[in-house]
Each structure stands twice: as structure tokens, then as C-alpha cells.
N, C-alpha and C positions, 0 to 999 in steps of 0.2 A: 099118753097113758094117765089115767086118773090118779090123783095123789091121795094118800092116806090123810085123814083129818088130824092124825097125831104126828104127822111128819114134821121134823124140825126145820127151822129156817135161820138163815144168817142174813143180817142186814147189809144193804149196799154200803152204808157208812163204815160199818165194821170191816167189811171186806176191803174197801179202798184204803182204810187206815192201815190195815195189815200190809197191803201192797206198798204203800208209800214208805212204810217203816223199813222195808227191805230193799228199796230202790238203790241201784248202784250209782254213786256220784261219778261224774265224768270230768276229768281234768285234761286240758289240751297240752300234750307234750310239744315243746317248741320245735322238736326235730321232725315232726310228722309232715309238715307242709313247707314248701319253699317260700321265699320272701315275696314272690309275685302273687301269692294267693291273697285275696282281700282280707286285710287285717289278720293274716295268718289263720283264717278260718276256712272251713271246708266250703269250697265253691260249688254250689248246688244249682243244677238246671232242672226246671220243672217241665216235663214233656207231657202234653195233654192237659188242657185247662178247662175241663168240663165240671160237672157237678161234684164228683168225688174229690177232685183237686182243690176246688175253691172252698168246699165246705169242710173237708177233713185233712187234706194232705199239705196244703200250702202253709197254713198258720204255724204248725209245730216247727217248721224250718225257719220261718220268719222270726219266731220268738226264741229260737235257740241261740245262745251266745257262742256256740261252736260253729255256727253255719252262716253263710251269706248267700242268699238267693240272687244269682247274677244273671239268670236268663229264664225266659218262659217261651213255650213253643206250642202252637196249635194251628192247624190248617184253616180254622175258622177265625176270621179277622176280628169279629166282635168279641169272641172269648179271649183272644190274644190281647186285645186292648184292655179289657176288664182286668185281666191278670196283671199286665204291666202296671196299670194304675194302682192296683192293690199293693204291689211290691214297692213301687216308688212312694206311695203315700206312707207306708210303714217306715221306710228308711229316710224319708224326707229329702229325696233326691230324684234324679231321672236316670240313674245309672243302669237299671235293669234293661238288658237287650231282649228284643222280641223277634222271634223267628217263626216262619210258617213251616219250614222244612227241618225235621229233626237232624238230618245229616249235617246241616251247618252248625248245629249245636255240638254234635259229637266231634266235629273237626277242631274245636277249640281245645288247645292243650292246657289251658288254665282252668278248665272245669274238672273237678275231682269226682263228682257223683251226680247221678240223675235220680229223679223220682218219676217213674213211668206210670202215669195215671190215664193212659189212652184206653180206648175200647179194647176188648179182649183180643180181637184179631191182630192187634199190633203189639201185644205183650212180648211175644218171643222175638219177632224181627228187630224191634228197637232195642230190647234188652241185650239180645245177642251182639248187635253191632256195638253197643256200649262196652260190653264185656271184652270184646275183641280189641277195643281201643284202650283197655286197661282202666276203665272207669268203674267205680263202685255203683251198684244199682239197687234201688228199692223199687219193686214192681208190684202193682196191685194184683190181688187175686181175682179170679182163678188164673194161675200162672200161664196156662197154655190152652189151645184149642184142640190139641191132639197129643197122644202119648209119644209119638215119634219126635215131634219137635220139642217136647219137654226133655227127652233124653239128650237131644243135641245141646240144649241150653244148659242143663245140669253138668254135662261133661265139659262144656266150654268154661263154666265158672270154676270147676275143679282144676282145669288145666292152667287157667290164667291167674288163679289165686287172688281174685278180687273179692271184696265184700259184697255179698248179694243177699238181700232179704226179701222173702215173699211177704208182702205187706198184708197181714191179716191181724186186725186188732183183737180178734178172739184170743190169740195167744197171750194178750196182755190183760184179759178180763180176769179179775180176781176170783170170781166164782169158778171159772173154767180151770184156772191153775190150782185152786184148792181141791177140786174134784179129782184132777189128774194125780195130784200128790197123794191123796188118800188111797187111790187105786194102786198106784205104783208101789206104795209102801205096805200094801196088804191089809189096810184097815177095814176093807169089806170082805176079807177072806179071799180065797181063790176066785179070780174073775171067771164068770160063767157066760155072760152075754152083754152086748152093748147095743144101745138103740140111739140113733141119731136122726134128726129131722131138719128139713129146710122148709121155708114158707111155700105155700101153694103158688103156682105161677099165675101170671096175669090172664085175664079173660081174652078170648080170641078177638082179633080185630086188626086194625092197621090198614091204611089206604095204600093200595099197591099201584095206583095210577101214576104214570110218569108226570113229573112237574119240572118247571124250569129251575135250574140250580141257582140258589141264592148268590148274590154278588159277593157276599162276604166269605163264601165257602169254596175252598179248593177241593172239589168233590173227588177228583181222580186221585189226589194225594191222600184224602181221607180214606178212600177205599183200599189203597195200597195193595196188600196181598190178597184181599177178598175178591170174590168173583166180580167181574165188571157188569153191573146191572144198572138200569136207569135210576136216576135220582127220584126219590120221593121222600117227603119230610119224615114219614114214620119209619123209614129205613135208617135214618141218621139221628137227629136230635132236634128239638124245638128251636126255632129261630130266636136269637137274642133272649135266651132264657136258659135257666139251669134246671128246668123241670126234668122228670125222668125220661131218658132217651128211648127211642124206638129200637135202636140197635141191640139193646138187651133182650129183645124178643125175636130176633132174627138169627137163624142157625148159621148163616154165613159169618156172623160176627160175634156170636155168643151161644153157648149151649143151654142157657136158661138157668133156672134155680138148681138144677142137678149138680152144676159145678159153681155157678156164680155165688150162691149162698152156701151150698153144701160144703164147699171147701173149708169154710169157717169151722163147722161142727165136726166134720170128718178129721180135720187136723187135730182137734182135741182128742177125738176117739183114738187116733193113731198114737198120739203122745202118751195117753194113759195106758194103752196096750203095749207100748214100747215097740211099735212096728212101723215107725215113721220113715224108715229107710228101706222098706221092703213092701210087700203087698200080700193080698189074699191068694188062695190057690183055687178058688171057685167063686163064681158070681152068677146070679140070676136076677131077672127083674121084669116088671110090667109097667106100662105107663100109657097115658092118654095124650095124644096130640090134637090140635084143633082140627075140626072137620074140613075137608076140601071146600073151598069157596067161602070160608069164614073170614078171609082177610089176609093181609101180608104176614102177620106174625105166626111163626111155626115152631116155637120151642115147646117142650113138654108142659102140659097143664098140671099134671100130677104124676106121681110114680111111687113104686115100691121096689126096693132092691134088697138083696141079701148077699153078704160076702162071708165066706168061710175061710179062716186062716189055717195054717199048718198045725197050730196047737189046738185046733177044734173050736176056738172062739168064733162066734158069729156076730156080725154087725147087721142089724136090721135098720135100713135107711129108707126114709119116706118123706113125703110132704105132710105138713101138719099146720095147725093154726098158730103155732109158735115154734121157733127153733130151739131145740134143746139137745143135750146128750145125756144119756142115762147109763149108768154102770151097775150091773147086778152081780153080786158075788155070793159065795156060800154063807157069809155071815152078815149080809146087809146089802143095801143099795144106796146110791147117791145120784142125784140128778141136778144138772146145772142148766137153767133156762135163761136165754139171753134177754128176752123182753117179754112183757106181758101179752097174752093173747088167749082168748077163750078161758079154759080152766087153769091155764098155766100162769104163774106169777114169776117175775124176774128174780133170780137169785138161786140159792141152793135149797134143795129139799132132800131129806134122807130118811132112812128107816128108823133112825133115832136121833134125839137131840145130842146124845153123847157123841155120836159120830161126827156131828158138825163142830162140836167143841174140842175135838181132838187136836192136841198140839204135837207137832212133829218133834221127834227126838233128834239130837245132833247127828246121830248115826243114820238117819233116814235120808232118802233122796229129797233134795230141796231143788225145785225147779227155778230157773231164772225168773225174776219179777221186774220187768222193765216195760215201759210203754213202747208202742210200736216204733215211732220215729226215733225215740231215745235209743232203742235197741240197735237200730241201724247206725246211728252216729257213734254209739259206744263201740261197735264193731270196727268202725274205721279208725277210731282214735287209739284203741287199746289192743286190737288184734284178737279180742275174745270172740268166740263163735256167736253168731246171731241166733236167736231162738228158732227161726224158721227159714233155713237157707234154701238154695235152689233145688237141691236133691229132695228135701222134705216137701217143698212146695209142689214139685213135680209128682212125687209119689202120692200126695194127698189128692191132687187134681186127677191123677190117673184112676183113683177109685170111682169118681163120678163118671169119668169117661168110659171105663170098661162096663160100668152099670148101664150107661146109655147105649153101648154097643149091644149088651145082652138083651136090652129092651127091644132094639131094632131086629135082632136075630131071632128073638122069640123062644129061646131055650137056654138051658143052663150051660155055662161056659167054664171050661177048665183053664186056669191061668198060671203061667210060669213067672213068678215075680222076678226071677233073676234074668231071664231072657226077655222079659216083658213081651210075651207072645202068648196067644191062645194055643192050646195043644190039641183041640178037638174041632176047630172050625177055621178053615183057611179064609173063608169069606169074612169072618169077623176080624181076622188079621189085616185084611185090606182096609178096614175102617180105622185102624190105628194111625193112619196118616190123613191129612186133609190136603186138598189141592192148594197150592201156593201160586198165585199169579205173579209172574215176574221173577226177579232175582233177589228179592228182599231178604232171603235167608243167607245170602252170601256176606252180609254185614258190610 
């Protein structure tokens, strides 16, 4: 949506200073971990050592004084070796253990927590198995590939009372937090409408021809719960590289931008609307898939969806040239854009500079301000709730999933957020589950 030339802006430096000033310090209580834990720190295992793990998830744990990365795991031997070398180089030893199979990692009683950075089709099976063994879990978004498996995971986390964080850095973005606080505290007046966007999907393509399985990859284990289909490079990831993987464009292993990126912005929309533990009552949508014969990749290229909540608020959700979330109220509007693209600039824009300069009162709602991995570690050490737990992650992911189902069904669907079922389409309810090959959900 085009911005007013007079709209106010807040600088990145100012936003990050504000967040740093309110960060919660973490002190390790000596009673939390047993004497067998490395240096009485949280023993962390990294499962899935692809692009996201190596570029974003590993380093915060390595540089945390409260953690020790003791194990890495990946069915790709090249990635596994790269990860072990990175950990050993950081610590100056060779103590990090390397595993191809995550089940060997979870069998270790001395591991306190895992970071699940696997492809999307593995998020729930591995996280569920870890939760059932009493381990704390930080899991990459989008949390699930179906509404049904999300409910299983969220219930398991609740029952086992472990710390579980849906790993979305958008919750730690100062612009997003500021926008949500202003909305929650009524500074734009009564909320009328929300708009959220995700980047447009990749172009069609992908080589579907069967290829020999690379010697470094345990392909059957990589597939795990996904349908058993012939190996081709574009179904998995580039060899000996951390370039963008093909699995992100295959519906067997990912739903595409509608959940992969959308869960970031929809999470903030839910946070500001105070509906992060429930859902809408109605959903409709349209979208474009690659044409038959255009290649292997089959996720949505673009989409438009609309959710209506019980209070009448609607969220318009679509693809755009830049991801943002916009809140419109009776007395003004505010928009938080994540990165520059097209007409959009990263940061906050609003209906007035005065709105951006608003300082919260002590009596206002003040949202937590912690970086993503810090939030997870803090939850383990202090018992404080994490900013985005399993229930929240599941509910946010469900938005993208029921929108995707509405696109497939081609008409408006009525949704019961308590039962998590459609009330006007049994065929749509059949799409709330996905086929799981094998017994991976048994943990």
C-alpha cells in the first residue's frame, strides 16, 4: 500500500537502542542443571545443519555464556562435517559429537535442549520426540505442515511442561514490537483492519528427473515422514553448498511463502490483535500455482486471503514486493516493514510523527523485548514464558494453512477456532491432516 509523503519514520538505530535498553539480563542459577552438564551450562544439540542453522541459529548458542553446543546432527555428511568443524573451531577442541540420525541425539540424557533447524516436514516429528523425552525445544518456523499435527505438538508441550519456542526473529524486531504495543494500548484508536504480506514465491522450475543419490546424503532418512519419491537435486538441496534449497518449493516438504514467510508477519498481526491463542471465524482466498509441466516446484506463486475474526476485525493477507504488517484504527495507522522492497522502506511509518514518538505509560501493556535465542535461553533458566510458544506458533501457522485450504477449495470457509474444524465443508476438513509416512509421529 503506498505511503503518505508526510508519514513519520523511526530509525533502525533508535529502534535497536530502545530494544537493547529493555533487554532482560540472564543469570544462571546453580540449581538449574546437574553437575554433569558441561560447565553447568545448557547442553544444546543442533539438529539440521543447513543454511538457516549455519547462518542464523548456531552462532547465538556458540556465543552464549549460558550454553554449550555439544552435538550436531544432519543426514548430509558434508553439512555435518562443516557444522562440527565450526563448533570445534569456536571452542578450540574436538568435543562436539556428530550424528546422522536425530534419534541418537535425543537418546542422550545429558542433552538439555535442541535447536530444530530441519526442513519443514521434520519440524513436528523431531520436536515431538524431543518434547516427549523432556527436552527443551526451539523450532524453526513455520512450526507445522498441517493443523492436525500442530495440535498434537502444542498439546504435548503443554502436558510435558518443557520450554518450547517457535523460532521467529520477527517477534524480536524492534519495529514490530513497537507497532504491536501501540495497537494493543489503543494509540491508533479502535482497531479496524490489519494488512499483512509475504514475499512473492519463486518462479516455476525445478528438475524432476531422477538422479543418483549423492554419496554424502542419507536420502531415505532425509525424506523421513515425507512421501517416498525419487531423488532429484531440486527436491532436496544443492550439494556441498548452503544456497537456497529446493525443498522450500515442494509441497511435500513446505507450503511455500504462505506459511514459510507469512508466519513471521501473521504472528505480529495476531500479537497486536491479541488473538494469538485463538483464530478467525471465516477465511477465503485465491492463489496461483505453477502451470502443469513447468517443473518440479509446486508451491503457490502468489495469493490473496482474508480472515474475519469474531470481533469483526479482518486481516487481508497477500504476497507483496516487501513483507510488512499494517494496522488501521479509528484515529490513525501504523505500518512495520521488515526490509526494503519496491516502494517500501524498512522500519516504521505512521499517520503522524507524533504517533511514532509516543512513549508508553507505566500502566500500558509492555511486550517482552528479547532476541530470539536469548528468549529461549531465558525461558529455560528462569521459567518465564517465552514470547512465542508452541500454542502461539501453531495458531499462527494455522492461519496460513486454512487460507491455503480455502484457496484449494475455491470458496469461503467458516472456521471454528475452538474445535479447529471447518463447519461448512467436510472436504476442507480432510485437508487439515497430511499423510505421514511411517511411524515418525510416535516419537
